C-alpha positions as CSV (number, residue, x, y, z in Angstrom):
1,M,0.0,0.0,0.0
2,P,1.4,3.4,-0.9
3,R,2.6,5.4,2.1
4,N,0.4,8.4,1.4
5,L,-2.8,6.3,1.7
6,K,-4.4,6.0,5.1
7,T,-6.6,3.2,6.4
8,A,-10.2,4.4,6.8
9,P,-11.1,5.1,10.5
10,V,-13.2,2.4,12.1
11,D,-16.7,3.5,13.1
12,I,-16.8,1.4,16.3
13,K,-20.2,2.7,17.3
14,K,-21.7,1.5,14.0
15,I,-19.9,-1.8,14.2
16,W,-21.1,-2.4,17.8
17,A,-24.7,-1.6,16.9
18,E,-24.6,-4.3,14.2
19,A,-22.8,-6.8,16.4
20,K,-25.4,-6.4,19.1
21,R,-28.0,-8.0,16.8
22,A,-25.8,-11.2,16.5
23,I,-25.1,-11.1,20.3
24,A,-28.9,-10.8,21.1
25,E,-29.5,-13.8,18.8
26,S,-26.8,-15.9,20.5
27,I,-28.0,-15.1,24.0
28,G,-31.6,-15.7,23.2
29,D,-33.1,-14.4,26.4
30,V,-34.4,-10.8,26.1
31,D,-34.0,-9.9,29.7
32,T,-30.5,-11.2,30.0
33,Y,-29.5,-9.3,26.8
34,S,-31.1,-6.1,28.1
35,R,-29.5,-6.3,31.5
36,W,-25.9,-7.0,30.5
37,I,-25.4,-6.1,26.8
38,E,-27.7,-3.3,25.9
39,G,-26.1,-0.8,28.3
40,I,-22.5,-1.4,27.1
41,E,-21.0,1.7,25.5
42,P,-18.1,1.3,22.9
43,L,-15.7,4.1,23.9
44,S,-12.7,3.7,21.5
45,Y,-11.0,1.3,19.2
46,S,-7.4,1.5,18.0
47,R,-4.9,-1.1,16.7
48,G,-6.9,-4.0,18.0
49,A,-7.7,-2.5,21.4
50,L,-11.3,-2.0,22.1
51,V,-12.5,-0.2,25.2
52,F,-16.1,-0.6,26.5
53,G,-17.8,1.6,29.0
54,V,-19.8,-0.1,31.8
55,P,-21.3,1.1,35.1
56,D,-19.1,-0.7,37.6
57,D,-16.5,-3.4,38.3
58,F,-19.2,-6.1,39.0
59,T,-20.7,-5.6,35.6
60,A,-17.3,-5.7,33.9
61,D,-16.4,-9.0,35.7
62,W,-19.8,-10.6,34.8
63,I,-19.6,-9.6,31.2
64,K,-16.0,-10.8,31.0
65,T,-16.8,-14.2,32.5
66,H,-20.1,-14.9,30.8
67,F,-20.4,-13.0,27.6
68,E,-17.0,-12.0,26.3
69,G,-16.7,-15.1,24.1
70,I,-20.0,-14.2,22.4
71,I,-18.9,-10.6,22.0
72,R,-15.6,-11.6,20.4
73,S,-17.4,-13.9,18.0
74,A,-19.8,-11.2,16.9
75,L,-16.9,-8.7,16.3
76,S,-14.6,-11.2,14.6
77,G,-15.9,-10.2,11.1
78,P,-15.6,-6.4,11.2
79,L,-12.6,-6.5,13.6
80,P,-10.4,-9.4,12.4
81,G,-7.2,-10.4,14.2
82,K,-6.5,-10.6,17.9
83,L,-8.8,-8.3,19.8
84,K,-7.9,-6.9,23.2
85,I,-11.0,-5.9,25.2
86,S,-10.9,-3.7,28.3
87,Y,-13.5,-2.1,30.4
88,E,-13.8,1.4,31.8
89,T,-16.2,1.8,34.7
90,G,-18.3,4.8,35.7
91,H,-20.5,4.9,32.5
92,C,-24.0,4.9,33.8
93,A,-26.1,4.5,30.7
94,E,-29.4,3.5,32.1
95,P,-30.3,0.0,30.8
96,P,-33.8,-0.7,29.6
97,S,-36.4,-1.3,32.3
98,V,-36.6,-4.8,33.7
99,P,-39.8,-6.7,32.9
100,A,-42.6,-6.3,35.4
101,A,-41.9,-9.3,37.6
102,K,-38.3,-8.4,38.2
103,S,-39.1,-4.7,38.4
104,S,-41.4,-5.4,41.3
105,E,-38.5,-7.3,43.0
106,A,-36.2,-4.3,42.5
107,D,-39.0,-2.0,43.9
108,L,-39.1,-4.1,47.1
109,V,-35.5,-3.1,47.8
110,R,-36.5,0.6,47.7
111,Q,-39.9,0.5,49.3
112,T,-40.6,-2.3,51.7
113,S,-40.0,-3.0,55.3
114,P,-39.2,-6.6,56.5
115,V,-42.8,-7.3,57.1
116,D,-43.7,-6.2,53.6
117,V,-41.0,-8.5,52.3
118,Q,-42.8,-11.5,53.9
119,S,-46.1,-10.5,52.1
120,A,-44.4,-10.2,48.8
121,S,-42.6,-13.5,49.1
122,C,-46.0,-15.2,49.9
123,E,-47.5,-13.9,46.7
124,E,-44.7,-15.6,44.7
125,N,-45.2,-18.7,46.7
126,N,-47.8,-21.0,45.1
127,S,-50.0,-22.6,47.7
128,E,-49.9,-26.0,46.0
129,F,-46.3,-26.4,47.2
130,T,-46.9,-27.7,50.7
131,F,-45.4,-30.6,52.7
132,S,-48.7,-32.4,52.4
133,S,-48.6,-32.4,48.6
134,F,-45.0,-33.5,48.5
135,V,-44.6,-37.2,47.6
136,V,-42.2,-38.8,50.0
137,G,-40.1,-41.8,48.9
138,P,-36.8,-43.4,49.8
139,E,-35.0,-41.1,47.4
140,N,-36.1,-37.9,49.2
141,R,-37.1,-39.0,52.7
142,F,-34.1,-37.5,54.4
143,A,-34.3,-34.2,52.6
144,F,-38.1,-34.0,53.4
145,A,-37.4,-34.6,57.1
146,A,-34.7,-32.0,57.2
147,A,-36.9,-29.4,55.4
148,Y,-39.8,-30.1,57.8
149,G,-37.5,-29.7,60.8
150,A,-36.2,-26.4,59.4
151,A,-39.7,-25.1,58.9
152,T,-41.2,-26.1,62.2
153,G,-38.2,-25.7,64.5
154,E,-38.8,-29.2,65.9
155,G,-35.9,-31.3,66.7
156,M,-32.5,-30.5,65.2
157,V,-32.8,-27.4,63.0
158,P,-30.1,-27.7,60.2
159,N,-28.4,-24.4,59.5
160,P,-27.6,-24.0,56.8
161,L,-29.7,-26.7,55.0
162,F,-28.3,-27.4,51.5
163,I,-30.5,-29.5,49.3
164,Y,-29.2,-30.7,45.9
165,G,-30.3,-32.9,43.1
166,G,-31.1,-33.1,39.4
167,T,-33.7,-31.2,37.4
168,S,-37.3,-31.4,38.6
169,C,-36.6,-33.7,41.6
170,G,-38.6,-31.6,44.1
171,K,-36.0,-29.1,45.5
172,T,-38.1,-26.0,44.8
173,H,-41.2,-27.8,46.1
174,L,-39.5,-28.4,49.4
175,I,-38.2,-24.8,49.7
176,K,-41.6,-23.3,48.9
177,G,-43.2,-25.8,51.3
178,I,-41.0,-24.4,54.0
179,C,-42.3,-20.9,53.2
180,N,-45.9,-22.0,53.3
181,E,-45.3,-23.9,56.6
182,V,-43.7,-20.8,58.2
183,K,-46.4,-18.6,56.9
184,A,-49.2,-20.8,58.3
185,K,-47.6,-22.0,61.6
186,R,-45.0,-19.4,62.7
187,K,-46.7,-16.0,62.7
188,G,-44.3,-13.1,62.9
189,K,-41.4,-14.9,61.3
190,V,-40.1,-13.0,58.3
191,F,-38.9,-15.1,55.4
192,E,-37.4,-14.3,52.0
193,Y,-37.6,-16.9,49.2
194,I,-35.8,-15.9,46.0
195,P,-34.3,-17.6,42.9
196,C,-30.6,-16.9,42.7
197,E,-31.0,-15.1,39.3
198,S,-33.3,-12.6,40.9
199,F,-31.0,-12.2,43.9
200,L,-28.2,-11.3,41.4
201,N,-30.4,-8.9,39.5
202,I,-31.4,-7.1,42.6
203,Y,-27.8,-6.8,43.7
204,V,-26.8,-5.3,40.3
205,D,-29.7,-2.8,40.4
206,C,-28.7,-1.7,43.9
207,L,-25.1,-1.2,42.8
208,R,-26.1,0.9,39.9
209,K,-28.4,3.1,42.0
210,N,-25.8,3.3,44.8
211,K,-28.3,1.7,47.3
212,H,-26.1,-1.1,48.5
213,H,-27.3,-0.6,52.1
214,E,-30.9,-1.3,51.0
215,F,-29.8,-4.7,49.6
216,R,-28.1,-5.5,52.9
217,N,-31.1,-4.4,55.0
218,R,-33.5,-6.5,52.9
219,F,-31.6,-9.8,53.2
220,R,-30.1,-9.4,56.7
221,S,-33.4,-8.6,58.4
222,V,-35.2,-11.9,57.9
223,D,-35.6,-15.0,60.0
224,F,-35.5,-17.4,57.0
225,L,-33.4,-16.8,53.9
226,L,-34.2,-19.3,51.1
227,I,-32.3,-19.1,47.8
228,D,-33.0,-21.5,44.9
229,D,-30.4,-22.4,42.3
230,I,-27.6,-21.1,44.4
231,Q,-25.1,-22.5,41.9
232,F,-25.7,-19.3,39.8
233,I,-23.7,-17.3,42.3
234,A,-20.5,-19.0,40.9
235,N,-18.0,-16.9,39.0
236,A,-19.4,-13.7,40.5
237,P,-16.7,-12.7,43.0
238,R,-18.3,-9.5,44.3
239,L,-21.7,-11.1,44.8
240,Q,-20.0,-14.0,46.6
241,E,-18.3,-11.5,48.8
242,E,-21.6,-9.9,49.6
243,F,-23.4,-13.2,50.2
244,F,-20.5,-14.4,52.4
245,N,-21.0,-11.4,54.7
246,T,-24.8,-11.8,54.6
247,F,-24.5,-15.5,55.4
248,N,-22.2,-14.8,58.4
249,S,-24.5,-12.0,59.7
250,L,-27.6,-14.3,59.6
251,H,-25.8,-17.3,61.0
252,R,-24.5,-15.4,64.0
253,E,-28.0,-14.5,64.9
254,N,-29.2,-18.1,64.5
255,K,-31.4,-17.1,61.5
256,V,-32.2,-20.1,59.2
257,I,-30.5,-20.3,55.8
258,I,-31.8,-22.8,53.2
259,L,-30.2,-23.3,49.8
260,A,-30.9,-25.4,46.8
261,S,-28.7,-26.4,43.9
262,D,-28.3,-29.0,41.1
263,K,-24.8,-29.9,42.5
264,M,-23.3,-30.4,46.0
265,P,-21.2,-27.4,47.2
266,S,-17.8,-28.9,46.4
267,E,-18.9,-29.6,42.7
268,I,-19.9,-26.0,41.9
269,N,-17.1,-24.6,39.7
270,G,-16.3,-21.0,40.5
271,L,-17.6,-21.1,44.1
272,E,-15.1,-19.7,46.6
273,P,-13.7,-22.3,49.1
274,R,-14.9,-20.3,52.1
275,L,-18.5,-20.5,50.8
276,V,-18.1,-24.2,50.1
277,S,-17.1,-24.7,53.7
278,R,-20.0,-22.5,55.0
279,F,-22.5,-24.4,52.9
280,E,-21.2,-27.8,54.1
281,S,-21.1,-26.7,57.7
282,G,-24.7,-27.5,58.3
283,L,-26.6,-30.3,56.7
284,T,-26.1,-31.3,53.0
285,T,-28.7,-33.7,51.7
286,E,-29.4,-35.1,48.2
287,I,-32.6,-35.9,46.4
288,E,-31.8,-38.9,44.2
289,P,-33.5,-39.8,40.9
290,Y,-36.9,-41.3,41.6
291,G,-37.5,-45.1,41.4
292,E,-40.5,-46.7,39.8
293,E,-42.5,-46.8,43.1
294,T,-42.0,-43.1,43.8
295,R,-42.9,-42.2,40.2
296,L,-46.1,-44.1,40.5
297,A,-46.9,-42.3,43.8
298,I,-46.3,-39.0,42.1
299,L,-48.6,-39.9,39.2
300,R,-51.4,-40.9,41.7
301,K,-50.9,-37.7,43.6
302,K,-51.1,-35.5,40.5
303,Q,-54.1,-37.4,39.2
304,E,-56.1,-36.3,42.3
305,R,-56.3,-32.8,40.8
306,H,-58.1,-34.2,37.7
307,A,-61.7,-35.2,37.4
308,V,-60.7,-37.9,35.0
309,K,-59.3,-41.0,36.7
310,L,-57.1,-43.3,34.7
311,D,-56.8,-47.0,35.3
312,D,-54.0,-47.9,37.8
313,D,-52.5,-50.2,35.2
314,V,-52.0,-47.3,32.9
315,L,-50.4,-45.2,35.6
316,K,-48.0,-48.2,36.3
317,F,-47.2,-48.4,32.6
318,V,-46.2,-44.7,32.6
319,A,-44.2,-45.0,35.8
320,R,-42.3,-48.0,34.5
321,N,-41.5,-46.6,31.1
322,I,-40.9,-42.9,31.7
323,S,-38.1,-42.6,34.2
324,S,-37.1,-39.0,33.8
325,H,-38.0,-36.1,36.0
326,A,-41.4,-35.3,37.5
327,R,-42.4,-32.7,35.0
328,K,-42.1,-35.3,32.2
329,L,-44.3,-37.6,34.2
330,E,-46.9,-34.8,34.6
331,G,-46.7,-34.0,30.9
332,A,-47.4,-37.7,30.1
333,L,-50.3,-37.7,32.5
334,N,-51.8,-34.5,31.1
335,R,-51.6,-36.0,27.6
336,L,-53.6,-39.0,28.6
337,V,-56.2,-37.0,30.6
338,G,-56.5,-34.6,27.6
339,A,-57.3,-37.5,25.3
340,V,-60.1,-38.6,27.6
341,L,-61.5,-35.0,27.8
342,Y,-61.2,-34.0,24.2
343,T,-61.7,-37.2,22.2
344,K,-63.8,-39.1,24.7
345,C,-61.7,-42.2,24.2
346,D,-61.1,-44.9,26.7
347,V,-57.4,-44.9,27.6
348,T,-56.3,-48.6,27.7
349,L,-52.7,-49.8,27.8
350,E,-52.7,-50.0,24.0
351,V,-54.1,-46.5,23.6
352,A,-51.6,-45.1,26.2
353,E,-48.7,-46.6,24.4
354,K,-49.8,-44.9,21.1
355,L,-50.5,-41.6,22.7
356,L,-47.2,-41.6,24.6
357,R,-45.0,-42.8,21.8
358,P,-42.9,-39.6,21.6
359,Y,-42.3,-39.9,25.4
360,L,-41.4,-43.6,25.2
361,E,-39.0,-43.1,22.3
362,E,-37.3,-40.3,24.1
363,A,-37.1,-42.4,27.3
364,A,-35.7,-45.3,25.4
365,S,-33.0,-43.2,23.7
366,N,-32.1,-41.7,27.1
367,R,-32.0,-44.9,29.1
368,V,-28.8,-45.5,30.9
369,S,-26.7,-48.3,29.4
370,I,-24.1,-50.6,30.9
371,E,-21.6,-49.3,28.3
372,K,-22.2,-45.7,29.4
373,I,-21.6,-46.6,33.0
374,Q,-18.4,-48.5,32.2
375,R,-17.1,-45.5,30.2
376,T,-17.9,-43.0,33.0
377,V,-16.3,-45.1,35.8
378,A,-13.3,-45.9,33.7
379,E,-12.8,-42.2,32.9
380,H,-13.1,-41.3,36.5
381,Y,-10.5,-43.8,37.6
382,D,-8.2,-43.1,34.6
383,L,-8.6,-46.6,33.3
384,R,-9.7,-48.2,30.0
385,V,-13.0,-50.0,29.7
386,S,-11.1,-53.1,28.9
387,D,-9.5,-52.9,32.3
388,L,-12.9,-53.2,33.9
389,T,-14.0,-56.1,31.7
390,G,-10.7,-58.0,31.6
391,R,-9.4,-60.7,33.9
392,K,-6.9,-58.6,35.9
393,R,-7.8,-58.3,39.6
394,P,-5.4,-55.7,41.2
395,N,-7.0,-53.4,43.8
396,N,-6.8,-50.4,41.5
397,I,-9.0,-52.2,39.1
398,A,-11.1,-54.4,41.4
399,T,-12.7,-51.5,43.3
400,P,-13.6,-49.5,40.1
401,R,-15.1,-52.7,38.6
402,M,-17.3,-53.3,41.7
403,V,-18.4,-49.6,41.6
404,A,-19.3,-50.0,38.0
405,M,-21.3,-53.2,38.7
406,F,-23.1,-51.5,41.6
407,L,-24.1,-48.6,39.4
408,C,-25.3,-50.9,36.6
409,R,-27.5,-52.6,39.2
410,K,-28.9,-49.3,40.5
411,L,-29.3,-47.4,37.3
412,T,-30.4,-50.0,34.7
413,D,-33.0,-52.6,34.6
414,R,-30.6,-55.3,33.3
415,S,-30.5,-58.6,35.0
416,L,-27.7,-59.9,37.2
417,P,-26.5,-62.4,34.5
418,D,-26.6,-59.6,31.9
419,I,-24.5,-57.3,34.0
420,G,-22.1,-60.1,34.8
421,E,-21.7,-61.0,31.1
422,A,-20.9,-57.3,30.3
423,F,-18.0,-57.6,32.7
424,G,-16.9,-61.1,31.8
425,R,-18.1,-62.4,35.2
426,N,-21.0,-64.4,36.5
427,H,-24.0,-63.1,38.4
428,A,-22.6,-64.2,41.8
429,T,-19.7,-61.8,41.3
430,V,-22.2,-59.0,40.6
431,I,-24.1,-59.8,43.8
432,H,-20.9,-59.8,45.8
433,A,-19.8,-56.4,44.3
434,V,-23.2,-54.8,44.9
435,S,-23.3,-56.0,48.5
436,K,-19.7,-54.9,49.2
437,I,-20.2,-51.4,47.8
438,E,-23.5,-50.9,49.6
439,K,-21.8,-52.0,52.9
440,D,-18.7,-49.9,52.4
441,S,-20.6,-46.7,51.3
442,S,-22.7,-46.9,54.4
443,C,-19.7,-46.2,56.6
444,D,-17.4,-44.4,54.1
445,S,-18.7,-40.9,53.4
446,S,-16.1,-40.3,50.6
447,L,-17.3,-43.4,48.7
448,S,-20.9,-42.5,49.2
449,S,-20.2,-39.0,47.8
450,L,-18.3,-40.5,44.9
451,L,-21.3,-42.8,44.1
452,S,-23.6,-39.8,44.1
453,Q,-21.3,-37.8,41.8
454,L,-21.0,-40.7,39.3
455,K,-24.8,-41.2,39.3
456,R,-25.4,-37.6,38.5
457,R,-22.7,-37.5,35.9
458,I,-24.2,-40.6,34.2
459,Q,-27.8,-39.4,34.3
460,S,-27.0,-35.9,33.2
461,S,-25.1,-37.2,30.2
462,V,-28.1,-39.1,28.9
């Protein structure tokens, strides 16, 4: 290029306006885009260095952690090459208003007293989520007892109580059940139930409006603080710092803290060790995936709300063949009830099988296999699958092999001979392995924790 020709200046504001459309499409959620991306102001661009203006350090950290990859991808066309992005705080472009539900939560920070907070939380709290409507089975019995104790104050009150488990296993039902129990039986007690995303949004709003003290007053003036999906606090250092201080303040005053997550504390990536230790200092309890008997009990309980009553054999068919979460069970039940109401047909087993074919095909494709369990266990122990199925018997292989056999027995419907054959053993070896792992895990908390981790990893992968 001749020396006297200059490169045309980059119109970074125009480029950013066009890039935001691609970013919005990638994010998908309108509220998330509006809260974090819409208010970003492009300040300058020179020689591959782009400076964005944002309101504060918290926003900068959050964008950097959660959205910078999407931003870089959207800008890679108009700004090719290695892009260096930095953030300058103090730019208070007011983001678009938050949708009504979340605006009302932000308004609570500014307008309500602790007593008003209780009223507002009750409105969010659907009355169907009670202890009496919760189906108790062997998979959730301990979590139910702990939640009931926390709500009533009877016996040992776990503090904090940390409930974890997979999608739609009943964590939110238990937490809201605590709210309803406190509201009905413990007049004068102030509670705050809030999903972690709303907790985060309120914190950001208070920072931007310089009303940090109101955030603290709201969440430190309650008798019960209940936060759902607490795993979303990960990778937000400033919010973790604030919650750490709030946790300590409540705990010192013997106020009850109840948290729910899809993972146990030590498995939440990005959670500070000091919070992990706080969360584990009380009672940590898991809700395991539901077995067939509990699934059938759930279907019977949910059918009580319908005028249409299906034959119990049909409910057993659904419970046996749809082993995913409770919402899927309810969807299958609603499909059958709808068929009776709208087509006036008699739902026999044959009719149910036809109506539920999409559910059954999905369940079949998602069913846990012996091969999947073998791969997961081998990967955890840094072994090959052939090590688990071979004839070698050193301890570093024997224990993982028994763990894999145990999980095959618990997570599949395959027979003992089938499991034995998959490992090159007979059914008596499988019985011994299952018995030994059950016995050892009952007195070895680290093995019990490992089994829970492997179960969740296997089930989430399918």
